[in-house]
C-alpha positions, 0 to 999 in steps of 0.5 A: 413899825407901829403896825408891826409892833401891834400885830406882834403884840396881838399874836403874842397875847393870843399865843399865835405865831406871827409871820412877817412877809417880804423880809429883804435885809438882815436889818429888817429881820433884826427889827422884826425879831426884836418886836416879837415876830417868830417866823418870816419869809422873803428874799433874804431867805430865798427867791421864789421858785417854781413848784417843781424845784421845791421838793428837791430843796426840801429833801436836801435840807432834810438830809443835811439836818439828819447828818448834822 
Protein backbone atom coordinates (compact mmCIF):
# COMPACT_ATOMS: atom_id res chain seq x y z
CA UNK A 1 0.00 0.00 0.00
CA UNK A 2 2.92 2.33 0.61
CA UNK A 3 3.97 1.99 -3.02
CA UNK A 4 0.43 2.71 -4.23
CA UNK A 5 0.26 5.78 -2.01
CA UNK A 6 3.63 7.02 -3.25
CA UNK A 7 2.84 6.53 -6.94
CA UNK A 8 -0.63 8.08 -6.63
CA UNK A 9 0.84 11.04 -4.77
CA UNK A 10 3.54 11.50 -7.36
CA UNK A 11 0.98 11.34 -10.17
CA UNK A 12 -1.17 13.91 -8.42
CA UNK A 13 1.78 16.23 -7.83
CA UNK A 14 2.79 16.00 -11.49
CA UNK A 15 -0.84 16.27 -12.64
CA UNK A 16 -0.73 12.99 -14.54
CA UNK A 17 -3.33 10.25 -14.53
CA UNK A 18 -2.43 7.13 -12.56
CA UNK A 19 -3.78 3.78 -13.71
CA UNK A 20 -3.89 0.82 -11.34
CA UNK A 21 -3.63 -2.58 -12.99
CA UNK A 22 -4.79 -5.97 -11.84
CA UNK A 23 -7.84 -4.86 -9.85
CA UNK A 24 -9.82 -7.98 -8.96
CA UNK A 25 -12.09 -6.97 -6.07
CA UNK A 26 -14.27 -4.05 -5.07
CA UNK A 27 -12.20 -3.74 -1.90
CA UNK A 28 -9.03 -3.23 -3.96
CA UNK A 29 -10.79 -0.61 -6.07
CA UNK A 30 -12.02 1.21 -2.96
CA UNK A 31 -8.50 1.31 -1.49
CA UNK A 32 -7.03 2.58 -4.75
CA UNK A 33 -9.66 5.32 -5.07
CA UNK A 34 -8.98 6.48 -1.51
CA UNK A 35 -5.29 6.74 -2.39
CA UNK A 36 -6.04 8.86 -5.45
CA UNK A 37 -5.82 6.43 -8.36
CA UNK A 38 -7.97 7.81 -11.14
CA UNK A 39 -8.12 4.90 -13.58
CA UNK A 40 -7.95 1.15 -13.27
CA UNK A 41 -8.17 -2.10 -15.12
CA UNK A 42 -8.46 -5.73 -14.20
CA UNK A 43 -10.80 -8.68 -13.86
CA UNK A 44 -13.21 -6.63 -11.75
CA UNK A 45 -14.12 -4.68 -14.89
CA UNK A 46 -13.82 -7.47 -17.45
CA UNK A 47 -11.69 -10.38 -18.53
CA UNK A 48 -9.21 -10.15 -21.40
CA UNK A 49 -10.80 -10.70 -24.79
CA UNK A 50 -9.51 -11.35 -28.28
CA UNK A 51 -9.03 -8.20 -30.37
CA UNK A 52 -11.87 -9.21 -32.71
CA UNK A 53 -14.34 -8.86 -29.80
CA UNK A 54 -13.30 -5.36 -28.74
CA UNK A 55 -14.91 -3.31 -31.52
CA UNK A 56 -18.43 -4.76 -30.97
CA UNK A 57 -18.10 -4.20 -27.20
CA UNK A 58 -17.11 -0.57 -27.69
CA UNK A 59 -19.89 -0.02 -30.24
CA UNK A 60 -22.44 -1.44 -27.82
CA UNK A 61 -21.14 0.75 -25.00
CA UNK A 62 -21.24 3.89 -27.18
CA UNK A 63 -24.81 3.12 -28.32
CA UNK A 64 -25.92 2.59 -24.71
CA UNK A 65 -24.46 5.93 -23.60
CA UNK A 66 -26.07 7.77 -26.53
CA UNK A 67 -29.50 6.51 -25.44
CA UNK A 68 -28.98 7.27 -21.76
